[in-house]
C-alpha positions in Angstrom: -65.1 -15.5 -9.8 -65.4 -14.8 -6.2 -62.4 -13.6 -4.1 -61.6 -16.9 -2.4 -62.3 -19.4 -5.1 -59.7 -18.4 -7.7 -56.2 -19.6 -8.4 -53.7 -17.7 -6.3 -51.0 -15.8 -8.1 -47.4 -16.7 -7.3 -44.3 -14.8 -8.5 -42.7 -16.2 -11.6 -39.3 -17.9 -11.4 -37.8 -14.8 -13.1 -39.2 -12.5 -10.5 -37.8 -14.6 -7.7 -34.3 -14.7 -9.3 -34.3 -10.9 -9.9 -35.3 -10.4 -6.2 -32.6 -12.7 -5.0 -29.9 -11.0 -7.2 -31.1 -7.6 -6.0 -30.8 -8.7 -2.4 -27.3 -10.0 -2.9 -26.2 -6.7 -4.5 -27.7 -4.7 -1.6 -25.9 -6.9 1.0 -22.6 -6.5 -0.8 -23.1 -2.7 -1.0 -23.9 -2.4 2.7 -20.9 -4.5 3.5 -18.6 -2.3 1.4 -20.0 0.9 3.0 -19.6 -0.5 6.5 -16.0 -1.5 5.7 -15.3 2.0 4.4 -16.8 3.6 7.5 -14.5 1.7 9.9 -11.4 1.4 7.7 -8.3 3.4 8.6 -8.5 6.5 6.4 -5.5 8.3 7.8 -3.2 9.9 5.3 0.0 8.1 4.2 3.0 8.6 6.5 6.3 7.3 5.1 9.0 6.3 7.5 12.2 4.3 6.9 14.6 2.2 9.0 18.2 1.5 8.0 18.9 -2.1 9.0 22.6 -1.9 9.8 22.6 -5.3 11.5 22.0 -6.9 8.1 24.4 -4.8 6.1 27.2 -6.6 4.2 30.2 -5.7 2.3 31.7 -7.2 -0.8 35.2 -5.8 -1.6 35.0 -2.0 -1.5 31.2 -1.9 -1.7 28.6 -1.9 1.1 25.1 -3.2 0.7 22.8 -1.6 3.3 19.1 -2.7 3.5 16.5 0.0 4.2 12.9 -0.8 5.2 10.5 1.8 3.8 7.1 1.7 5.6 3.7 3.4 5.1 2.5 4.1 8.7 -0.8 5.6 7.5 -4.0 4.0 6.3 -4.1 5.3 2.7 -1.9 4.2 -0.2 1.1 6.2 -1.3 2.2 6.1 -4.9 5.5 7.0 -6.7 7.6 7.2 -3.6 11.0 8.8 -4.3 13.8 7.8 -1.8 17.3 9.4 -1.8 20.4 7.6 -0.5 23.6 9.5 0.0 27.0 8.1 0.9 29.5 10.7 2.1 32.9 9.4 0.8 35.4 11.7 2.5 36.9 14.4 0.2 35.3 13.0 -3.0 31.8 13.9 -4.3 29.0 12.2 -2.4 27.4 9.2 -4.1 23.7 10.0 -4.4 21.1 7.5 -5.7 17.4 7.8 -6.2 15.1 4.8 -5.8 11.4 4.8 -6.9 8.8 2.6 -5.3 5.6 2.4 -7.4 3.2 2.2 -4.4 2.9 1.3 -0.7 -0.5 0.3 0.7 -1.3 1.4 4.3 0.8 -0.6 6.7 3.0 -2.1 4.0 6.8 -2.3 4.2 9.1 -2.5 1.2 12.9 -3.2 1.4 15.4 -1.4 -0.8 19.2 -1.6 -0.8 21.6 1.2 -0.8 25.0 0.4 -2.5 28.0 2.6 -1.9 31.6 2.6 -0.6 32.2 0.5 2.5 32.7 2.4 5.7 31.1 5.6 4.3 28.3 7.2 6.4 24.8 6.8 4.8 22.0 9.4 4.8 18.5 8.5 3.7 15.5 10.7 3.1 12.1 10.6 1.5 11.9 13.2 -1.3 8.1 12.8 -1.8 5.2 10.7 -2.9 1.7 11.1 -4.3 -1.8 10.2 -3.1 -3.3 8.1 -5.9 
């Protein structure tokens, strides 16, 4: 057969499907790498705000909402929050609250319950980077 007179070879259907699948995988991978390059990768920074305007009392107990926020870009896991009500001459009422995880920029509300009228102290004891 001479070079111009033969039947031209075309890729099989399987070859075209494999090439299409490979192209899709490459595009997804490039998108993921681009997102990772521009995403906020700053370490987790945990802050809190005691929302006294929404506090309420029921009998001798006070229910005080606390908004715990992750100001960083990375996730924080196993957050340990301590609330302490100083109740005059008696032993302070100390409670520990655990939050499983907070994604970057996420806010989680917890409630501190203690004696009405007692001053409240809040502190973050620690967290882990997953």
